[in-house]
C-alpha positions as CSV (number, residue, x, y, z in Angstrom):
1,M,-34.6,26.7,-12.0
2,V,-36.8,29.8,-13.4
3,I,-39.7,29.6,-16.2
4,K,-40.5,32.0,-17.6
5,F,-44.6,32.2,-19.3
6,Q,-47.3,34.9,-20.5
7,Y,-50.7,34.4,-18.6
8,N,-52.7,33.7,-21.5
9,K,-53.3,30.3,-23.0
10,T,-51.2,30.2,-26.0
11,A,-48.5,30.0,-23.0
12,L,-50.7,27.2,-20.9
13,Q,-50.7,25.0,-24.4
14,W,-47.0,25.0,-24.5
15,L,-46.5,24.6,-21.1
16,E,-49.0,21.6,-20.5
17,K,-47.2,19.8,-23.5
18,Q,-43.7,20.4,-22.5
19,L,-45.2,18.6,-18.9
20,K,-47.0,15.4,-20.5
21,V,-44.3,15.2,-23.2
22,R,-41.8,15.2,-19.4
23,V,-44.4,13.3,-17.6
24,N,-44.5,10.4,-20.9
25,A,-40.3,10.2,-20.8
26,L,-39.6,9.5,-16.6
27,P,-40.7,5.9,-16.7
28,T,-38.6,5.5,-19.8
29,I,-35.6,6.9,-18.2
30,K,-35.6,5.8,-15.4
31,N,-35.9,2.1,-16.3
32,K,-32.6,3.4,-18.0
33,E,-30.5,4.2,-14.9
34,S,-32.4,0.8,-13.9
35,A,-31.1,-1.4,-16.4
36,L,-27.2,0.8,-16.4
37,R,-27.1,0.5,-12.3
38,I,-27.7,-3.4,-13.5
39,E,-25.0,-3.3,-16.1
40,I,-22.4,-1.9,-13.8
41,K,-23.1,-4.4,-11.0
42,K,-22.4,-7.2,-14.1
43,T,-19.3,-5.6,-15.6
44,K,-18.0,-4.8,-12.0
45,E,-17.8,-8.5,-11.3
46,R,-16.9,-9.4,-14.1
47,Y,-13.7,-6.9,-13.7
48,Y,-13.1,-8.5,-11.0
49,K,-13.0,-11.8,-12.1
50,L,-10.5,-10.6,-14.3
51,E,-7.8,-8.9,-11.6
52,S,-8.0,-11.3,-9.0
53,N,-7.4,-14.4,-11.8
54,L,-5.0,-12.0,-13.6
55,E,-3.5,-12.2,-9.9
56,E,-4.1,-15.7,-9.3
57,Q,-1.5,-16.0,-12.5
58,L,1.3,-14.4,-12.1
59,K,1.8,-15.4,-8.3
60,T,1.4,-19.5,-9.6
61,F,4.3,-18.4,-11.8
62,E,5.8,-16.7,-9.1
63,H,8.6,-19.1,-8.5
64,L,9.5,-18.8,-11.8
65,S,10.6,-15.5,-11.8
66,S,14.8,-15.9,-11.9
67,L,13.9,-18.3,-15.0
68,W,12.1,-15.2,-16.8
69,N,15.3,-13.1,-16.2
70,E,16.5,-15.8,-18.7
71,F,13.1,-15.3,-20.9
72,N,13.8,-12.2,-24.3
73,P,10.4,-10.5,-24.2
74,A,11.0,-9.5,-28.0
75,L,9.3,-12.9,-29.0
76,I,6.4,-12.0,-28.7
77,S,4.2,-8.7,-29.0
78,V,0.4,-7.4,-29.3
79,L,-0.3,-7.2,-33.3
80,D,-4.2,-6.5,-33.0
81,V,-6.4,-6.2,-30.3
82,A,-10.2,-7.2,-32.1
83,I,-13.3,-4.6,-30.9
84,E,-17.2,-5.1,-31.1
85,C,-19.6,-2.9,-30.8
86,K,-22.8,-3.0,-29.0
87,K,-25.2,-1.1,-27.3
88,V,-26.7,-1.4,-23.8
89,A,-29.2,0.5,-22.4
90,G,-28.5,3.1,-25.4
91,V,-24.5,3.2,-24.4
92,L,-22.7,2.2,-27.3
93,L,-20.1,-0.1,-25.7
94,P,-16.3,-1.9,-26.7
95,V,-16.5,-5.9,-26.3
96,F,-13.5,-8.2,-26.4
97,K,-13.3,-10.2,-30.0
98,D,-10.7,-11.7,-30.7
99,I,-6.3,-10.5,-29.5
100,T,-3.0,-11.0,-32.3
101,F,-0.2,-11.6,-31.5
102,E,3.2,-11.2,-33.6
103,E,5.8,-13.9,-33.2
104,K,9.1,-14.2,-33.7
105,P,10.7,-17.5,-34.3
106,F,13.9,-18.2,-32.3
107,S,15.9,-21.4,-32.0
108,R,14.4,-24.3,-30.8
109,F,18.6,-25.8,-29.6
110,N,19.8,-22.5,-28.3
111,S,17.1,-21.7,-26.4
112,P,15.3,-23.2,-23.2
113,I,12.8,-25.6,-23.5
114,W,10.6,-23.7,-21.2
115,F,10.2,-20.6,-23.5
116,Q,6.8,-22.0,-26.0
117,N,5.7,-22.4,-22.5
118,G,6.6,-19.1,-22.2
119,I,4.7,-17.8,-24.6
120,V,1.8,-19.4,-25.0
121,L,1.6,-18.0,-20.7
122,L,2.1,-14.7,-21.6
123,K,-0.8,-14.6,-24.8
124,K,-2.6,-15.7,-21.4
125,L,-1.2,-12.9,-18.9
126,A,-1.4,-10.5,-21.8
127,E,-5.6,-11.1,-23.0
128,C,-6.1,-11.5,-19.9
129,G,-5.2,-8.1,-18.3
130,I,-6.4,-6.9,-21.6
131,K,-10.0,-8.2,-21.1
132,A,-9.6,-6.8,-17.6
133,E,-8.6,-3.2,-19.0
134,L,-11.8,-3.0,-21.5
135,E,-13.8,-3.8,-18.6
136,Q,-12.6,-0.6,-17.0
137,M,-13.1,1.4,-19.9
138,V,-16.9,-0.2,-20.4
139,L,-17.9,0.7,-16.2
140,E,-16.4,3.9,-17.2
141,L,-18.2,4.8,-19.8
142,L,-21.9,3.0,-17.9
143,E,-20.6,4.8,-14.9
144,Y,-20.5,8.5,-16.9
145,A,-23.9,7.1,-18.5
146,R,-25.9,6.4,-15.7
147,K,-24.6,9.7,-13.7
148,K,-25.8,11.5,-16.3
149,T,-29.4,9.2,-17.0
150,T,-29.4,10.3,-12.9
151,Q,-29.3,13.8,-13.7
152,K,-32.4,13.8,-16.0
153,V,-34.2,11.9,-13.7
154,N,-33.5,14.5,-11.2
155,L,-34.6,17.6,-13.7
156,F,-37.8,15.8,-14.4
157,E,-39.3,14.9,-11.4
158,K,-38.0,17.5,-9.1
159,V,-37.5,20.6,-11.1
160,Q,-39.2,20.8,-15.0
161,I,-42.5,18.2,-13.5
162,P,-42.9,20.3,-10.0
163,G,-42.4,23.7,-11.9
164,Y,-44.2,23.3,-15.0
165,S,-47.1,21.9,-13.1
166,N,-46.6,25.3,-10.9
167,A,-46.8,27.6,-14.1
168,I,-50.1,26.1,-15.5
169,R,-51.7,25.7,-12.0
170,K,-50.7,30.2,-11.3
171,I,-52.3,30.8,-15.2
172,K,-55.3,28.3,-14.9
173,R,-55.7,30.1,-12.1
174,F,-55.5,33.8,-13.3
175,L,-57.3,33.0,-16.4
176,E,-60.3,31.3,-14.4
177,D,-60.4,35.1,-12.4
178,E,-59.9,37.4,-15.5
179,E,-63.6,35.1,-16.6
180,S,-65.0,35.9,-12.9
181,L,-63.9,39.1,-13.4
182,S,-65.0,39.6,-17.2
183,K,-68.7,38.1,-16.4
184,S,-69.1,40.4,-13.3
185,S,-68.4,43.4,-15.2
186,Q,-70.5,43.0,-18.0
187,K,-73.0,41.8,-15.2
188,I,-72.5,45.5,-13.3
189,M,-72.4,46.9,-17.2
190,R,-75.9,45.6,-17.9
191,N,-77.8,45.8,-14.6
192,N,-76.3,49.4,-15.1
193,L,-78.0,49.9,-18.6
194,E,-81.7,48.7,-17.5
195,K,-81.4,50.8,-14.0
196,A,-80.4,54.0,-16.9
197,K,-83.4,52.3,-19.8
198,R,-86.0,52.1,-17.0
199,E,-85.2,56.1,-15.3
200,E,-85.5,57.3,-18.8
201,E,-88.6,55.1,-19.3
202,V,-89.8,56.9,-15.7
203,A,-88.5,60.3,-17.2
């Protein structure tokens, strides 16, 4: 990134202000990045646990797969998934609150006895699957926020702060050189005037 600036005191003040803002903001951004990394780790653990739990539940009922052919899947469906939002390290994230199912009535006399248990099982599996899907969504949002925060940290730390510092150094050096040149010029002029005055007095 090329920082454009002029060699004057106004530009120097503006650059110093910009540098101060970035130097002060950097620790906060680094803390945010750290908090996001921790939250990503926690979310991954929750997600893998839910995925593992779902797989285990499905395996437990694998031997009953032939029975599921008799089951009518239209008996139960997900009506609504209630989600709340919470902020984690400045990122708005969805949080599972509740799930509402719609159950169709069925004849307990004409249907197999295990249908009621089948509905309970499907509710558990659906809730576990939805929670896992939500955690995956949270993970993607956190990863995106962390990536953006890391980019900002790198921009401040490796580009803008060194860039502004360098520009400030150049302006200060230029102004110092200009000041010493001005003082030298004034001294020469003063000496010349004094010399001219002495010569005039001698004449």
